C-alpha positions in Angstrom: -68.0 51.1 9.4 -70.4 52.6 6.9 -74.0 53.0 7.8 -76.3 53.4 5.1 -79.6 53.4 7.2 -80.2 56.8 6.4 -79.2 57.1 2.6 -81.6 58.5 -0.2 -84.2 60.1 1.6 -86.2 60.6 -1.5 -87.3 56.9 -1.4 -91.2 56.1 -1.2 -92.6 55.4 2.2 -94.2 51.8 0.6 -90.1 50.4 -0.6 -88.8 51.5 2.8 -91.6 49.3 4.6 -90.8 46.9 1.8 -87.1 46.3 2.4 -87.0 47.0 5.8 -89.0 44.0 6.3 -86.5 42.4 4.0 -83.1 43.3 6.2 -84.6 42.5 9.6 -85.1 38.8 8.2 -81.7 39.0 6.8 -80.5 40.0 10.2 -82.4 37.1 11.8 -81.2 34.8 9.6 -77.0 35.7 10.0 -76.2 32.3 11.3 -77.2 30.5 8.5 -77.8 26.7 8.1 -75.0 25.4 6.7 -77.5 23.9 3.8 -79.0 27.0 3.2 -75.7 28.5 3.1 -74.3 26.4 0.5 -77.8 26.7 -1.6 -77.2 30.2 -1.5 -73.7 30.3 -2.7 -74.1 28.0 -5.5 -77.5 30.2 -6.5 -76.5 33.6 -5.9 -73.3 32.9 -7.9 -74.8 31.6 -10.9 -77.3 34.4 -10.6 -74.5 37.1 -10.9 -72.7 35.4 -13.4 -75.7 34.9 -15.7 -75.4 38.8 -15.9 -71.7 39.0 -16.0 -71.3 36.9 -18.9 -73.0 39.7 -20.9 -69.7 41.8 -20.1 -67.4 39.3 -20.8 -66.6 38.2 -17.0 -67.4 35.9 -14.4 -66.9 34.9 -10.4 -65.6 31.8 -8.9 -65.8 32.7 -5.2 -69.0 35.3 -4.3 -66.8 36.5 -1.1 -63.8 36.9 -2.8 -64.2 37.7 -6.1 -66.4 41.0 -5.2 -63.9 42.3 -2.5 -61.9 44.9 -4.8 -65.4 46.2 -5.4 -64.7 46.2 -9.4 -66.9 43.2 -10.4 -69.8 44.2 -7.8 -69.9 47.7 -9.6 -69.7 46.1 -13.0 -73.0 43.5 -12.0 -75.1 46.7 -11.0 -74.4 48.6 -14.1 -75.1 45.5 -16.2 -78.2 44.9 -14.5 -79.5 48.7 -13.9 -78.1 49.5 -17.5 -76.5 52.6 -15.8 -73.2 53.7 -15.2 -71.2 53.9 -12.1 -68.8 56.4 -10.9 -65.2 55.5 -12.1 -63.6 53.0 -10.1 -60.4 53.4 -8.4 -57.7 50.8 -9.6 -55.3 50.7 -6.4 -54.8 47.7 -4.7 -54.7 49.5 -1.3 -57.6 48.7 1.4 -58.7 52.0 1.2 -59.6 51.8 -2.9 -61.4 48.6 -2.1 -63.5 49.8 0.2 -64.3 53.5 -2.1 -65.2 50.9 -4.9 -67.3 49.2 -2.6 -69.3 52.1 -1.1 -69.9 53.6 -4.8 -71.6 50.2 -5.4 -73.7 50.5 -1.9 -74.2 54.0 -2.5 -75.6 53.2 -6.0 -78.1 50.9 -4.2 -79.2 53.1 -1.8 -79.9 55.8 -4.8 -82.2 52.7 -5.7 -84.3 53.1 -2.9 -82.7 50.3 -0.9 -81.9 50.7 2.7 -79.0 48.5 4.1 -78.8 47.8 7.6 -75.4 46.4 8.9 -73.9 45.9 5.7 -70.7 48.0 5.2 -68.2 48.1 2.9 -65.4 47.1 5.3 -66.9 43.9 5.9 -67.6 43.1 2.0 -63.9 43.9 1.5 -63.0 41.7 4.7 -64.5 39.0 2.5 -67.6 38.5 5.0 -69.3 35.5 3.5 -73.2 36.4 5.1 -72.5 39.6 4.8 -71.8 39.4 1.4 -74.6 37.2 0.8 -77.0 39.3 2.5 -75.7 42.3 0.0 -76.2 40.1 -3.4 -80.0 39.0 -2.0 -80.7 42.8 -1.5 -79.3 43.5 -5.1 -81.8 40.2 -6.5 -84.8 41.7 -4.5 -84.3 45.2 -5.8 -83.9 44.3 -9.2 -85.3 40.8 -10.1 -87.8 40.5 -7.8 -89.4 43.8 -6.5 -90.5 45.0 -10.0 -93.0 41.7 -10.4 -96.4 42.7 -10.2 -99.4 40.5 -10.6 -102.9 41.8 -9.7 -102.0 44.1 -7.3 -99.7 42.0 -5.4 -95.9 42.6 -5.6 -92.8 41.4 -5.0 -92.9 38.1 -3.1 -96.3 38.0 -2.9 -96.5 38.5 -6.5 -94.0 35.9 -7.3 -95.6 33.3 -5.6 -99.4 34.4 -6.9 -97.6 33.8 -10.6 -96.2 30.7 -9.7 -99.8 29.3 -7.8 -101.8 30.8 -11.5 -99.5 29.0 -13.8 -99.4 25.5 -11.7 -102.4 25.7 -10.8 -104.1 23.3 -13.6 -101.0 20.6 -13.0 -101.8 17.6 -10.7 -99.6 17.3 -7.4 -98.7 20.9 -7.5 -99.8 23.1 -5.0 -97.4 25.8 -4.5 -97.6 27.9 -0.9 -94.3 29.2 -0.4 -90.9 29.0 -2.0 -89.5 26.0 0.2 -90.8 22.9 0.4 -93.4 22.9 -2.5 -90.3 22.8 -5.0 -88.7 19.8 -3.6 -90.3 17.3 -5.9 -89.4 19.3 -8.8 -93.2 18.7 -10.3 -93.8 23.0 -10.1 -90.1 23.7 -11.6 -91.4 21.1 -14.8 -95.1 22.6 -14.6 -93.8 26.0 -14.9 -91.8 25.2 -18.2 -94.5 23.2 -19.6 -97.1 26.0 -19.2 -95.3 28.2 -21.3 -93.5 25.8 -23.6 -95.3 22.6 -23.7 -92.7 21.2 -26.2 -89.6 21.2 -24.0 -91.5 18.8 -21.4 -93.4 15.6 -21.4 -95.4 16.6 -17.7 -97.3 13.5 -17.7 -94.3 10.8 -17.8 -93.0 12.6 -14.2 -93.3 10.9 -11.1 -93.9 12.6 -8.0 -91.7 10.1 -6.1 -88.8 10.5 -7.9 -87.9 13.8 -7.2 -84.1 14.3 -8.2 -84.7 13.3 -11.5 -87.8 15.7 -11.9 -85.4 18.8 -10.7 -82.9 17.5 -13.2 -84.6 17.5 -16.0 -86.4 21.1 -14.7 -82.7 22.5 -14.8 -81.3 21.0 -17.8 -84.0 22.1 -19.9 -83.8 25.2 -18.4 -80.4 26.3 -19.1 -80.6 24.4 -22.6 -83.5 25.8 -23.9 -84.7 28.9 -21.7 -80.7 30.4 -21.3 -81.6 30.3 -17.0 -78.2 28.3 -16.1 -78.4 25.9 -13.2 -78.2 27.4 -10.3 -79.3 24.9 -8.0 -78.2 21.5 -7.1 -81.3 18.7 -7.3 -79.2 16.6 -4.2 -79.0 19.5 -2.2 -82.8 20.2 -2.8 -83.7 16.9 -1.8 -81.3 16.4 0.8 -82.7 19.2 2.9 -85.4 19.2 5.1 -86.5 22.9 4.1 -84.8 24.2 0.8 -83.1 27.4 1.4 -85.9 30.1 0.1 -83.9 33.2 -0.8 -81.9 30.4 -3.7 -85.6 29.1 -4.6 -86.7 32.8 -5.0 -83.7 33.8 -6.9 -84.4 30.9 -9.4 -87.8 31.0 -9.8 -87.3 34.8 -10.6 -84.9 33.8 -13.5 -88.6 31.7 -15.0 -90.5 34.6 -14.6 -88.9 37.1 -16.5 -88.0 34.9 -19.0 -91.6 34.1 -19.1 -92.5 38.1 -18.5 -93.4 38.5 -22.6 -96.0 35.8 -22.6 -97.3 37.2 -19.5 -97.7 40.5 -21.1 -99.8 38.9 -23.9 -102.0 37.1 -21.5 -102.5 40.3 -19.9 -103.0 41.8 -23.4 -105.8 39.0 -24.0 -107.5 39.4 -20.6 -108.0 43.4 -21.5 -109.4 42.5 -25.1 -111.3 39.7 -24.0 -112.6 42.4 -21.3 -113.7 44.6 -23.9 -115.0 42.3 -26.2 -117.5 40.8 -23.5 -119.0 43.8 -22.7 -119.2 45.0 -26.6 -121.0 41.7 -27.3 -123.3 41.7 -24.4 -124.3 45.4 -25.4 -125.0 44.5 -29.2 -127.3 41.3 -27.9 -128.9 43.9 -25.9 -129.4 46.2 -28.5 -130.7 43.3 -30.5 -133.2 42.2 -28.0 -134.5 46.1 -27.6 -135.0 46.2 -31.7 -137.0 43.1 -31.5 -139.1 43.8 -29.0 -139.8 47.1 -30.3 -140.6 45.9 -33.7 -143.0 43.5 -32.0 -144.7 45.9 -30.0 -145.0 48.9 -32.9 -145.9 45.7 -35.4 -149.2 44.9 -32.5 -149.9 48.5 -32.2 -149.9 48.8 -36.3 -152.3 45.9 -36.5 -154.6 47.1 -33.9 -155.2 50.5 -34.5 -156.8 49.9 -37.7 -159.3 47.7 -35.8 -159.7 50.5 -33.2 -160.5 53.0 -35.9 -162.7 50.9 -38.2 -166.4 52.1 -37.6 -168.5 50.0 -39.6 -172.2 50.3 -38.4 -174.4 47.0 -37.4 -178.1 46.7 -37.9 -179.0 45.8 -34.4 -178.1 46.7 -30.6 -177.1 42.9 -29.9 -174.5 43.3 -32.9 -173.4 46.3 -31.1 -172.8 44.6 -27.9 -170.8 41.7 -29.3 -168.4 44.3 -30.7 -168.4 45.8 -27.0 -167.6 42.4 -25.3 -164.7 42.1 -28.0 -163.4 45.4 -27.2 -163.7 44.3 -23.5 -161.9 41.5 -24.0 -159.1 43.6 -25.5 -159.0 45.8 -22.8 -158.8 43.0 -19.8 -156.9 40.1 -21.7 -154.5 41.5 -25.0 -153.6 44.8 -23.7 -152.3 44.3 -20.2 -149.3 42.2 -21.7 -148.4 45.0 -24.1 -148.6 47.5 -21.5 -145.7 45.3 -19.3 -143.9 45.0 -22.7 -143.7 48.7 -23.5 -142.4 49.2 -19.4 -139.9 46.5 -20.0 -138.8 48.3 -22.9 -138.0 51.6 -21.5 -136.3 49.7 -18.7 -134.1 47.8 -21.2 -133.5 51.0 -22.9 -131.9 52.8 -19.8 -130.1 49.9 -18.6 -128.4 49.7 -21.8 -127.4 53.4 -21.8 -126.4 53.1 -18.4 -123.8 50.0 -19.5 -122.5 51.9 -22.5 -122.1 54.9 -20.3 -120.4 53.1 -18.2 -118.1 50.8 -20.4 -116.8 54.5 -22.3 -119.0 53.2 -25.4 -121.4 55.6 -27.5 -125.0 56.0 -26.7 -127.1 53.3 -28.4 -129.3 54.6 -31.1 -132.0 52.4 -32.3 -133.0 52.3 -35.7 -135.2 54.2 -37.3 -138.7 54.4 -36.2 -137.8 52.5 -32.6 -136.6 55.0 -30.2 -138.8 55.1 -27.2 -140.3 58.3 -28.2 -141.7 56.7 -31.3 -142.9 53.9 -29.2 -144.6 56.3 -26.7 -145.9 58.4 -29.9 -147.3 54.9 -31.5 -148.7 54.3 -27.7 -150.5 57.5 -27.7 -152.1 56.9 -30.9 -153.1 53.7 -29.6 -154.7 55.0 -26.6 -156.5 57.7 -28.4 -157.7 55.5 -31.1 -159.1 53.2 -28.2 -160.9 56.0 -26.8 -162.7 56.8 -29.9 -163.6 53.6 -30.2 -165.1 53.2 -26.9 -167.1 56.2 -27.2 -168.2 55.4 -30.8 -169.4 51.7 -29.7 -171.5 53.7 -27.3 -172.9 56.6 -29.4 -173.7 53.5 -31.8 -175.6 51.5 -28.9 -177.8 54.6 -28.3 -178.1 55.5 -31.8 -179.5 51.6 -32.2 -181.8 51.8 -29.2 -183.2 54.9 -30.4 -183.9 53.7 -34.1 -185.4 50.5 -33.2 -187.8 52.5 -30.8 -188.4 54.8 -33.5 -189.3 51.8 -36.1 -191.5 50.4 -33.6 -193.6 53.7 -32.8 -193.3 54.0 -37.0 -195.1 50.6 -37.4 -197.4 50.9 -34.5 -198.6 54.1 -35.9 -199.0 53.3 -40.0 -200.7 50.1 -38.7 -203.1 51.8 -36.7 -203.2 54.6 -39.2 -203.7 52.0 -42.4 -206.6 50.0 -40.2 -208.1 53.5 -40.3 -208.4 54.2 -43.8 -209.3 50.6 -45.0 -212.5 51.1 -46.7 -212.2 54.6 -46.4 -211.4 54.8 -50.3 -214.9 52.5 -51.0 -217.0 54.6 -48.8 -215.7 57.8 -50.3 -216.7 56.7 -54.1 -219.9 55.2 -53.3 -222.8 56.7 -55.3 -225.8 56.1 -52.1 -226.5 59.6 -52.4 -228.1 59.2 -55.9 -230.9 56.6 -54.8 -231.5 58.6 -51.6 -234.6 60.1 -49.9 -233.9 63.7 -48.7 -233.7 62.8 -45.2 -230.8 60.4 -46.2 -229.2 62.6 -48.3 -229.0 65.0 -45.4 -228.2 62.6 -43.6 -225.3 61.5 -45.6 -224.1 65.1 -45.9 -223.7 65.3 -41.7 -222.1 62.0 -42.2 -219.7 63.6 -44.6 -218.9 66.4 -42.5 -218.4 63.8 -39.4 -215.6 62.0 -41.6 -214.0 65.3 -42.5 -213.5 66.3 -38.9 -212.1 62.5 -38.4 -210.2 63.2 -41.0 -208.8 66.4 -39.6 -208.3 64.9 -36.4 -206.0 61.7 -38.3 -204.1 64.8 -40.1 -201.9 64.8 -36.3 -201.3 61.3 -36.8 -200.1 61.0 -40.8 -197.8 64.0 -40.1 -196.3 62.1 -36.8 -196.1 59.1 -39.1 -193.8 61.1 -41.7 -191.7 62.6 -39.3 -190.6 59.5 -37.9 -189.7 58.2 -41.1 -187.9 61.6 -41.8 -185.6 61.0 -38.4 -185.2 57.2 -39.2 -183.7 58.4 -42.7 -181.3 61.2 -40.7 -180.5 58.2 -38.7 -179.3 56.0 -41.4 -181.8 52.7 -40.3 -180.7 50.1 -41.9 -184.2 49.2 -43.0 -185.0 52.9 -44.4 -186.1 51.7 -47.7 -189.2 49.7 -46.2 -189.8 52.5 -44.0 -189.9 55.0 -46.7 -192.2 52.7 -49.3 -194.8 52.2 -46.4 -194.6 56.2 -45.4 -194.8 57.3 -49.1 -198.0 54.5 -49.5 -199.7 56.4 -46.6 -199.3 59.9 -47.9 -200.2 58.8 -51.3 -203.4 57.6 -49.7 -204.0 60.3 -47.5 -203.7 62.8 -50.6 -206.1 60.3 -52.2 -208.5 60.4 -49.2 -208.6 64.5 -49.6 -209.5 64.6 -53.1 -212.0 61.9 -53.0 -213.5 63.6 -49.5 -213.5 67.2 -51.4 -215.3 65.4 -54.7 -218.1 63.8 -52.3 -218.7 67.1 -50.1 -219.3 68.9 -53.5 -221.6 66.2 -55.1 -223.5 65.9 -51.3 -224.1 69.9 -51.9 -225.6 69.8 -55.0 -228.3 67.8 -53.7 -228.5 69.4 -50.2 -231.3 71.5 -51.2 -233.5 68.6 -51.9 -233.0 67.0 -48.5 -234.9 68.9 -45.9 -234.8 67.1 -42.7 -231.6 66.3 -40.5 -231.9 64.9 -37.4 -229.8 66.7 -35.3 -229.6 64.6 -32.3 -227.6 62.0 -34.7 -225.4 65.1 -36.0 -224.8 66.3 -32.2 -224.0 62.7 -31.6 -221.5 62.2 -34.2 -219.7 65.4 -33.6 -219.2 65.0 -30.2 -218.5 61.0 -30.8 -215.9 61.1 -32.9 -213.4 63.5 -30.8 -214.3 61.6 -28.4 -213.6 58.4 -30.0 -210.7 60.0 -31.3 -209.2 60.7 -28.0 -210.2 57.6 -26.6 -207.7 55.9 -29.4 -205.0 58.3 -28.9 -205.4 57.5 -24.8 -205.1 53.9 -26.3 -201.7 54.6 -28.1 -200.2 56.8 -25.4 -201.0 53.9 -22.9 -199.3 51.3 -25.3 -196.4 53.5 -26.2 -193.1 52.0 -25.5 -190.8 54.2 -23.6 -186.6 54.4 -22.8 -185.2 55.9 -19.8 -181.8 56.5 -18.4 -182.3 57.8 -14.8 -184.8 58.2 -12.4 -185.8 61.7 -13.4 -187.1 60.7 -17.0 -189.2 57.7 -15.5 -190.7 60.3 -12.8 -191.6 62.4 -15.3 -193.4 59.8 -17.2 -195.2 58.7 -14.0 -195.9 62.1 -13.1 -197.8 62.3 -16.9 -199.4 59.4 -16.4 -201.0 60.3 -13.2 -202.3 63.3 -15.0 -203.8 61.6 -17.5 -205.7 59.3 -14.7 -206.7 62.6 -13.1 -208.7 63.8 -16.2 -210.5 60.5 -16.1 -213.7 61.7 -14.4 -214.3 64.4 -17.2 -213.8 61.7 -20.1 -216.2 60.0 -18.4 -218.7 62.3 -17.9 -218.4 63.0 -21.8 -218.8 59.5 -22.5 -221.8 59.6 -20.7 -223.2 62.6 -22.1 -222.5 61.3 -25.7 -224.5 57.9 -24.6 -227.4 60.2 -23.2 -227.8 61.5 -26.7 -228.1 58.3 -28.3 -231.0 57.4 -25.5 -232.5 60.9 -26.2 -233.3 59.7 -29.8 -234.5 56.7 -28.5 -236.9 58.6 -26.5 -238.2 60.7 -29.1 -238.7 58.3 -31.4 -240.3 56.1 -28.9 -242.6 58.8 -27.8 -243.4 60.1 -31.6 -243.4 56.5 -32.9 -240.9 56.7 -35.3 -239.1 53.9 -36.6 -235.8 54.4 -37.1 -234.0 52.9 -40.4 -231.1 51.8 -38.7 -227.8 53.0 -37.4 -226.6 56.6 -37.1 -226.5 58.1 -40.4 -223.8 60.7 -39.3 -221.5 57.9 -38.0 -220.1 55.0 -37.6 -219.2 55.1 -34.0 -221.3 53.3 -31.8 -222.6 53.4 -28.4 -221.3 50.0 -28.0 -217.8 50.8 -29.8 -217.8 53.6 -27.3 -218.2 51.3 -24.1 -216.1 49.3 -25.7 -213.0 51.3 -26.1 -213.6 52.7 -22.5 -213.6 49.7 -21.0 -210.3 48.7 -22.7 -208.7 52.0 -22.1 -209.5 51.4 -18.7 -208.0 48.0 -18.4 -204.9 49.7 -20.0 -204.3 51.9 -17.0 -203.3 49.4 -14.1 -201.2 47.7 -16.8 -199.5 50.9 -17.6 -199.0 51.0 -13.9 -197.5 48.1 -13.5 -195.0 49.0 -16.3 -194.1 52.0 -15.3 -193.1 50.8 -11.6 -191.2 48.1 -13.3 -189.1 50.5 -15.1 -188.5 53.0 -11.6 -187.5 49.9 -10.0 -185.1 49.2 -12.8 -183.8 52.9 -12.3 -183.5 52.8 -8.6 -181.4 49.4 -9.1 -178.8 51.2 -12.1 -178.6 54.1 -9.4 -177.5 51.7 -6.9 -175.1 50.1 -9.2 -173.8 53.9 -10.0 -173.7 54.4 -6.2 -171.6 51.0 -5.9 -169.0 51.7 -8.5 -168.7 55.1 -7.4 -167.6 53.9 -3.7 -165.3 52.0 -5.1 -164.1 54.4 -7.6 -163.6 57.0 -5.0 -161.3 54.7 -2.6 -159.7 53.5 -5.8 -158.5 56.8 -7.1 -157.6 58.1 -3.6 -155.3 55.4 -3.3 -153.6 55.6 -6.6 -153.5 59.0 -5.8 -151.8 58.6 -2.4 -149.3 56.1 -3.9 -148.4 58.3 -6.5 -147.4 61.5 -3.9 -145.6 58.3 -1.8 -143.6 57.1 -4.3 -142.5 60.7 -5.4 -141.5 60.8 -1.7 -139.5 57.9 -1.4 -137.7 58.5 -4.3 -136.3 61.6 -3.1 -135.9 60.5 0.4 -134.4 57.0 0.1 -132.0 55.8 2.9 -129.5 53.1 3.6 -127.6 50.9 1.1 -128.9 50.7 -2.4 -129.6 47.8 -2.0 -131.9 48.0 0.8 -133.1 50.8 -1.1 -134.1 48.4 -4.0 -135.4 45.6 -1.8 -137.7 48.2 0.0 -139.0 49.5 -3.5 -139.5 45.7 -4.7 -141.4 45.1 -1.0 -143.1 48.3 -2.0 -143.8 46.9 -5.8 -145.2 43.7 -4.4 -147.7 45.7 -1.6 -148.9 47.8 -4.9 -149.4 44.8 -6.7 -151.5 42.9 -3.6 -154.0 46.3 -4.4 -154.9 44.6 -8.1 -157.7 42.4 -6.9 -160.0 45.9 -5.7 -158.7 47.0 -9.5 -160.2 44.2 -10.6 -163.2 44.1 -8.4 -164.1 47.6 -9.8 -163.6 46.3 -13.4 -166.5 44.0 -12.3 -168.5 46.7 -11.3 -167.9 48.6 -14.2 -169.0 45.8 -16.4 -171.8 45.5 -14.4 -172.8 49.2 -15.1 -172.0 48.8 -19.1 -174.3 45.8 -19.6 -177.7 47.5 -17.5 -176.4 50.4 -20.4 -175.4 53.2 -17.6 -173.7 56.0 -19.5 -173.1 58.7 -16.7 -172.6 58.7 -12.8 -173.6 61.7 -10.7 -172.0 60.2 -7.6 -168.2 60.3 -8.6 -165.9 62.3 -11.1 -164.0 59.3 -11.8 -164.5 57.3 -14.7 -162.7 53.4 -15.5 -160.6 54.9 -18.1 -159.2 57.4 -15.7 -158.1 54.8 -13.1 -156.9 52.3 -16.0 -154.5 55.1 -16.6 -153.6 56.2 -13.3 -153.1 52.5 -12.0 -150.9 51.9 -15.2 -149.1 55.1 -14.6 -148.6 54.1 -10.8 -146.9 50.6 -12.0 -144.8 52.6 -14.7 -143.2 54.9 -12.1 -142.2 51.9 -9.7 -140.7 50.0 -12.3 -139.1 53.0 -13.7 -137.8 53.9 -9.9 -136.3 50.4 -9.4 -134.6 50.7 -12.6 -133.0 53.9 -11.6 -131.6 52.4 -8.2 -130.5 49.2 -10.5 -128.5 51.7 -12.7 -127.1 53.4 -9.7 -125.6 49.9 -8.5 -124.4 49.1 -12.1 -122.5 52.5 -12.0 -121.5 51.8 -8.5 -120.0 48.3 -9.2 -118.6 49.2 -12.7 -117.1 52.4 -11.3 -116.0 51.1 -8.0 -117.8 54.1 -6.0 -118.4 53.4 -2.3 -121.5 53.2 -0.9 -120.6 56.4 0.9 -119.4 58.3 -1.9 -122.9 57.7 -3.2 -124.7 58.7 -0.2 -122.6 62.0 -0.1 -123.5 62.4 -4.0 -127.2 61.7 -3.0 -127.4 64.2 0.2 -125.8 67.2 -2.1 -128.3 66.6 -4.8 -131.2 66.4 -2.7 -129.9 69.4 -0.6 -130.0 71.2 -3.5 -133.2 70.0 -5.1 -135.2 72.4 -3.5 -138.4 72.1 -5.5 -138.0 67.8 -5.2 -138.3 67.7 -8.6 -135.4 65.5 -9.3 -133.4 67.6 -11.8 -130.9 70.5 -10.7 -131.2 74.1 -12.3 -128.2 75.6 -13.7 -127.6 77.3 -10.4 -128.5 74.3 -7.9 -126.1 72.2 -10.2 -123.1 75.0 -9.5 -123.7 75.3 -6.1 -123.8 71.4 -5.5 -120.2 71.5 -7.2 -118.9 73.9 -5.1 -120.3 71.8 -1.9 -118.4 69.3 -3.7 -115.0 71.1 -3.9 -115.3 72.4 -7.8 -113.8 75.6 -8.3 -116.1 77.2 -10.8 -117.0 80.5 -9.4 -114.1 82.9 -10.9 -113.5 83.5 -14.6 -111.5 80.5 -15.2 -114.1 78.3 -13.7 -116.9 80.1 -15.7 -115.3 77.7 -18.5 -114.7 74.9 -16.6 -118.6 74.9 -15.9 -119.5 75.4 -19.2 -117.5 72.1 -20.3 -119.4 69.9 -17.3 -122.7 71.8 -18.3 -121.8 70.2 -21.8 -121.2 66.6 -20.3 -123.8 66.3 -17.7 -126.8 68.0 -20.2 -125.6 67.5 -23.8 -128.9 68.7 -25.0 -129.2 72.1 -23.3 -131.9 71.5 -21.4 -130.9 73.7 -18.2 -131.7 70.6 -15.5 -129.4 67.8 -14.8 -131.0 64.5 -13.3 -129.5 62.6 -11.0 -128.3 59.7 -12.9 -126.6 62.6 -15.2 -124.7 63.9 -12.2 -124.0 60.3 -10.6 -122.6 59.5 -14.4 -120.2 62.6 -13.9 -119.1 62.2 -10.7 -118.0 58.1 -11.5 -116.4 59.6 -14.3 -114.0 62.2 -12.7 -113.4 59.6 -9.7 -112.7 56.4 -11.7 -110.5 55.0 -14.7 -112.0 53.3 -17.6 -110.9 51.8 -20.7 -110.1 53.5 -23.8 -109.6 53.2 -27.3 -105.6 54.2 -26.9 -105.7 51.1 -24.2 -107.3 48.5 -26.4 -105.1 49.3 -29.8 -101.8 48.8 -26.9 -103.2 45.4 -26.2 -103.7 44.7 -29.7 -100.1 45.6 -30.6 -98.7 43.7 -27.7 -100.7 40.2 -29.4 -99.1 41.4 -32.6 -95.6 41.6 -31.7 -95.5 45.7 -32.0 -96.9 45.3 -35.5 -99.3 47.7 -36.9 -101.6 45.0 -38.4 -102.8 41.2 -36.5 -103.4 38.0 -38.2 -106.0 35.7 -37.8 -103.6 33.1 -36.5 -102.5 35.6 -33.6 -105.9 36.3 -32.8 -106.8 32.4 -32.3 -103.8 31.7 -30.7 -104.1 34.6 -27.8 -108.0 35.0 -27.3 -110.9 32.6 -26.8 -112.5 31.0 -29.6 -115.5 32.9 -29.9 -114.1 36.2 -29.3 -111.4 35.9 -31.7 -113.7 34.8 -34.5 -116.0 37.8 -33.2 -112.9 40.2 -34.2 -111.8 38.3 -37.6 -115.5 39.0 -38.5 -115.4 42.5 -37.7 -111.7 43.4 -38.7 -111.0 45.4 -41.7 -108.1 44.3 -44.2 -105.0 45.8 -43.4 -103.8 48.0 -46.1 -100.6 49.8 -45.3 -97.3 49.6 -46.7 -96.3 47.0 -44.4 -99.2 44.8 -44.8 -98.9 40.8 -45.0 -101.0 38.4 -46.5 -103.9 38.0 -44.2 -103.3 41.4 -42.5 -106.5 42.7 -40.2 -106.6 46.4 -39.0 -106.9 46.3 -35.4 -106.3 50.1 -34.9 -110.0 51.1 -36.8 -111.6 47.9 -34.9 -110.2 49.3 -31.7 -111.6 53.0 -32.4 -114.7 52.0 -33.7 -115.8 50.2 -30.3 -115.6 53.4 -28.8 -118.0 55.1 -31.2 -115.0 56.9 -33.1 -115.7 55.4 -36.5 -117.9 52.9 -37.9 -117.3 49.1 -38.4 
């Protein structure tokens, strides 16, 4: 006996294991059940004849007709498509053994190990050995090459049957024996591929013989599959022979293999098109969101750049309230939209890289950089608008204070000048006595002194009017008119005063007696009276302060003023004593006074009256200054409260920004664990939002109190808002980076251990923890992973790799680029050539495809998707309605435009 156990050592280990298991199965079945042997004889004979008839011959008795080895060698040549060694034509036993050995040697060279099957048993007509040999041939040439979704041979054939018969009622294929007894599985296989041959709904499960005969007859007549089984044998056997069923079913698989290839090609195209459709939808969503955000910015920036001035502080405060509403209500959703836009863009680019598609280039003006630029413009306009509002409020407050001060001083001056022109133009000196003329002259000198004292007030009024004009006061015309009237009147008073003085001096030589006491009284009473009027002005003067130092300065000045009151009272008493002396002299000399002091209109009574009024104003001024001091103390409390909160929030934001930087570098665990940790961390950060809102409340109180500086903290609300938004954006970007790593891992089939290895290698060489590797660091990282990039050949390889991971030549490699490169190096992806090959299968090897073929092989939505985007085929072999699938496939991968 010839032993082929050690034949063909070049066969694969996997193949050896498969066939050893098959041979062991055969050894256990050497004592065949008679019913099974009968089924195998008929099935194997029919299977052999289905191939031998191609050479114009057949067998009648399987153990007899293969004894001389001639038809056995012919069978192997037909099914393998190869020539065997020339057979020996002698009739002797040795010739027959040599022929059979040639056939067995050929089987061994095909990777099949034969155990306990020798040429002598075949030549002797051993039925069991002959059937075992034929089963081995069937396994090798009819069943071994069957592959369905990474399963092969028997498992692949069973999975194929299950997939094809899954939609049919009363069919549940779990094996190759009893699952086929009722005949419905055979009919389901035929109906699935050729529904025109069988009326499946008319079949009954309780009529297996009819079902089996129907399937056998249809297969023989229309599918060129010979009848290998008897319905009565299958129904009459408790457990039909598995090998016979597998042999017959494998004929169906090979008969329908063309349809299987078309289905595989269609599945590949569906997968590619589904990815493309999803990417296009994400591109459309990005474009719309970017357009909406840019349009909002375009509409908002002009509003923030509007510098239309208002007339009152209340109107500007209304604008400030509108701006606060914009900051707290309208802007936050747009900040979220901007963040979501960046995340969507990064996710889309990751998906495009993973599906081997070209990077997405948004339409002009809608790049992330364009949006960031527009956002920067928005924030610049926002900052400028806020500063302008605050400066306008200060300007309007200053204007209102100056306007009030102008009208107050103008009213006092106009009150003083009332009647002065009439007094200066009267001719009373023409009928007066010498003493009266002298008195008039002294009176005029006193008036000149009074006039000179009022010169300062007029200059103040003109200066205030000038400042109101420079500050663009809205009612400047009215102020200018009143100021001009006062100045014109003042010039007129100067001229009239000069004229009256000249008139009095012409008659002075005729007047001899002047009451020196009256004159002295007038000279001292006038400046004192003017001092009192000035003091009352100061005591009634409005004030605006912004801090404690300014109000304390006013209080100090007021205290200094009060310290001069005793000296002023002494002056008042001295002036009153002059009038008393006049009365005393008149009484002692019997002089009858003609009336009031001829040199002045200031009477002792008026001096006392003004003094009492001034003294009554002092405590009122004290109260007003103390109230303002209390207000500034309250403002200082608000400053301190805001500063305390701002210092805590600022430190918190700084701490979290540093912490998220460490987390992004030191993350451990699976990507899902990292993602869960980051989202929990994000929730923890968001729980701090009430503190931000509380700080906003304190900031609003400060603005309402018109507080413009704060010496207790270096933080401003604007800085904290920007820091808070940066913290939220950084966390969202870190989460998005982990999500993209999960997408990369799942799409490329990268294991968790590989990702940890890549992360550990990247972090090890990222010495400065910047999140990117310099060229030399990246080169060291590649060497640690086993890449040969050190010699001259390695330099060119390293340059090639750098062109992939750093296409812009920035000199730095990000972790995402590193992961993309490693995943590309270790996994396979769909290519344009693969898609073209798939379309070619659907098109039956034509260089074009028709709409009808697309609708038959693809789901409706994806078929219409292809039809709408494929250009007409213009080749020399073009048929009506031909579509160019080649240019369409290359366009999917960015090699040409659709």
